[in-house]
Backbone as JSON, one array per atom type, in Angstrom:
{
  "sequence": "IWEPLEDQWERNFALLKQFKEREGHCNVPKSYEENGIKLGRWLDRQRQVRKGNVSGNLSTEQIGRLDEIGIRW",
  "N": [[0.67, -1.18, -0.06], [0.8, 2.03, -1.07], [-0.21, 4.57, -0.35], [-1.32, 4.6, 2.68], [-3.23, 6.25, 4.22], [-4.94, 7.21, 2.43], [-5.91, 4.77, 1.37], [-7.08, 3.71, 3.8], [-9.12, 5.73, 3.94], [-10.55, 5.21, 1.69], [-11.66, 2.58, 2.54], [-13.2, 3.21, 4.7], [-14.93, 4.84, 3.42], [-16.29, 3.1, 1.76], [-17.62, 1.53, 3.46], [-19.29, 3.46, 4.64], [-20.95, 3.92, 2.49], [-22.24, 1.25, 2.23], [-23.54, 1.5, 4.62], [-25.41, 3.46, 4.03], [-26.91, 2.29, 1.99], [-28.07, 0.3, 3.35], [-29.47, 1.56, 5.5], [-30.58, 3.8, 4.39], [-30.0, 6.38, 4.62], [-27.27, 8.89, 5.52], [-26.74, 9.44, 8.23], [-24.87, 8.73, 10.32], [-24.74, 7.43, 13.65], [-22.71, 8.9, 16.15], [-21.26, 7.13, 17.95], [-21.38, 4.77, 16.4], [-20.18, 1.75, 15.31], [-18.69, -0.42, 12.69], [-17.77, -3.5, 11.6], [-15.51, -3.36, 13.24], [-14.6, -0.83, 12.8], [-14.73, 2.64, 13.62], [-17.09, 3.95, 12.44], [-18.9, 6.22, 12.76], [-17.46, 8.0, 14.32], [-15.36, 8.51, 12.46], [-16.97, 9.81, 10.27], [-17.81, 12.15, 11.59], [-15.33, 13.38, 11.94], [-14.53, 13.94, 9.29], [-16.42, 15.79, 8.73], [-15.73, 17.77, 10.46], [-13.19, 18.39, 9.63], [-13.65, 19.42, 7.19], [-15.08, 21.72, 7.61], [-13.02, 23.03, 8.8], [-12.51, 23.0, 11.49], [-10.82, 21.15, 12.75], [-7.51, 19.95, 12.15], [-6.45, 18.46, 9.04], [-6.83, 16.79, 6.0], [-8.98, 16.81, 3.21], [-9.59, 16.14, -0.01], [-10.9, 17.79, -2.91], [-12.15, 15.92, -4.52], [-12.92, 14.0, -2.69], [-14.62, 15.33, -1.09], [-16.61, 15.74, -2.98], [-17.42, 13.27, -3.53], [-18.47, 12.4, -1.07], [-20.36, 14.33, -1.06], [-21.95, 13.3, -3.12], [-23.24, 11.16, -2.15], [-24.96, 11.89, -0.47], [-24.14, 13.27, 2.22], [-24.94, 15.26, 4.93], [-23.59, 18.05, 5.84]],
  "CA": [[0.0, -0.03, 0.12], [1.61, 3.29, -1.06], [-0.84, 5.71, 0.35], [-2.18, 4.05, 3.69], [-4.31, 7.08, 4.75], [-5.74, 7.08, 1.33], [-6.52, 3.4, 1.44], [-8.13, 3.82, 4.87], [-10.3, 6.69, 3.65], [-11.48, 4.38, 0.71], [-12.37, 1.63, 3.19], [-14.39, 3.79, 5.51], [-16.1, 5.41, 2.54], [-17.03, 2.03, 1.33], [-18.42, 1.17, 4.82], [-20.26, 4.54, 4.61], [-21.88, 3.58, 1.2], [-22.99, 0.18, 2.71], [-24.55, 1.94, 5.7], [-26.44, 4.34, 3.5], [-27.62, 1.39, 1.35], [-28.88, -0.58, 4.28], [-30.43, 2.34, 6.34], [-31.38, 4.83, 3.54], [-29.4, 7.85, 4.97], [-25.93, 8.86, 5.88], [-26.77, 10.09, 9.55], [-24.25, 7.58, 11.15], [-24.41, 7.97, 15.1], [-21.17, 9.27, 16.48], [-20.66, 5.84, 18.54], [-21.52, 3.59, 15.55], [-19.07, 0.88, 14.63], [-19.0, -1.56, 11.95], [-16.54, -4.37, 11.41], [-14.41, -2.83, 14.09], [-14.33, 0.51, 12.31], [-15.68, 3.66, 14.29], [-17.65, 4.65, 11.27], [-19.6, 7.45, 13.16], [-16.27, 9.02, 14.66], [-14.74, 8.78, 11.1], [-17.67, 10.74, 9.55], [-17.8, 13.32, 12.19], [-14.02, 13.84, 11.65], [-14.61, 14.46, 7.9], [-17.28, 17.03, 8.68], [-15.01, 18.84, 11.18], [-12.06, 18.88, 8.76], [-14.23, 20.35, 6.12], [-15.52, 22.96, 8.41], [-11.99, 23.79, 9.44], [-12.43, 22.86, 12.93], [-9.73, 20.3, 13.15], [-6.64, 19.88, 11.08], [-6.66, 17.25, 8.15], [-6.96, 16.89, 4.53], [-10.05, 16.23, 2.44], [-9.53, 16.63, -1.29], [-11.99, 18.29, -3.55], [-12.84, 14.75, -5.01], [-13.41, 13.32, -1.48], [-15.72, 16.11, -0.66], [-17.56, 15.69, -3.92], [-17.89, 11.83, -3.4], [-19.3, 12.64, 0.15], [-21.66, 15.02, -1.31], [-22.86, 12.52, -3.98], [-24.05, 10.02, -1.46], [-25.97, 12.53, 0.65], [-23.68, 13.64, 3.54], [-25.19, 16.61, 5.54], [-22.27, 18.75, 6.55]],
  "C": [[0.98, 1.29, -0.03], [1.03, 4.35, -0.38], [-1.78, 5.12, 1.37], [-3.45, 4.81, 4.11], [-5.38, 7.18, 3.61], [-6.59, 5.82, 1.3], [-7.52, 3.38, 2.66], [-9.34, 4.66, 4.7], [-11.21, 5.89, 2.78], [-12.25, 3.37, 1.44], [-13.45, 2.17, 4.03], [-15.32, 4.27, 4.65], [-17.04, 4.35, 2.04], [-18.02, 1.49, 2.44], [-19.57, 2.22, 4.91], [-21.53, 4.27, 3.57], [-22.75, 2.44, 1.55], [-23.94, 0.53, 3.76], [-25.66, 2.62, 5.04], [-27.36, 3.25, 2.62], [-28.57, 0.63, 2.24], [-29.9, 0.39, 5.08], [-30.99, 3.36, 5.49], [-31.03, 6.23, 3.75], [-27.91, 7.52, 5.46], [-25.74, 9.52, 7.42], [-26.27, 9.0, 10.52], [-24.31, 8.23, 12.7], [-23.08, 8.05, 15.33], [-20.61, 7.8, 17.07], [-20.91, 4.68, 17.7], [-20.26, 2.99, 15.17], [-19.55, -0.18, 13.86], [-17.73, -2.27, 11.51], [-15.35, -3.78, 12.1], [-13.97, -1.47, 13.7], [-15.42, 1.46, 13.13], [-16.16, 4.54, 13.27], [-18.18, 6.1, 11.65], [-18.38, 8.54, 13.57], [-15.7, 9.4, 13.18], [-15.54, 9.96, 10.26], [-17.75, 12.03, 10.16], [-16.39, 14.02, 11.86], [-14.0, 14.56, 10.34], [-15.44, 15.77, 7.88], [-16.45, 18.08, 9.52], [-13.86, 19.35, 10.27], [-12.57, 19.74, 7.74], [-14.57, 21.66, 6.58], [-14.37, 23.94, 8.82], [-11.81, 23.83, 10.83], [-11.21, 22.23, 13.47], [-8.67, 20.21, 11.84], [-6.77, 18.57, 10.22], [-6.82, 17.69, 6.76], [-8.1, 16.15, 3.94], [-9.9, 16.93, 0.9], [-10.87, 17.02, -1.85], [-12.9, 16.94, -4.08], [-13.39, 14.11, -3.77], [-14.61, 14.06, -1.04], [-16.9, 15.92, -1.82], [-18.22, 14.17, -3.85], [-18.77, 11.78, -2.17], [-20.58, 13.24, -0.27], [-22.63, 14.14, -2.13], [-23.71, 11.55, -3.2], [-24.89, 10.7, -0.51], [-25.5, 13.07, 2.0], [-24.36, 15.2, 3.77], [-24.12, 17.06, 6.33], [-22.82, 19.45, 7.67]]
}
């Protein structure tokens, strides 16, 4: 794996898509875990990074992909 953080982001995004397909929305509870991944915390972090409340990087492509599946920022 050349980009471990990017790979981790892709795995978490795939879990989020599965959650949406199953639940019909992307409002993941903050304490929700799936397959040992703290999906709710991950999604909250993506929101905080986009708002500029915490340091981190979200590419324009990642933001677009999150927008496409219906993330409420």
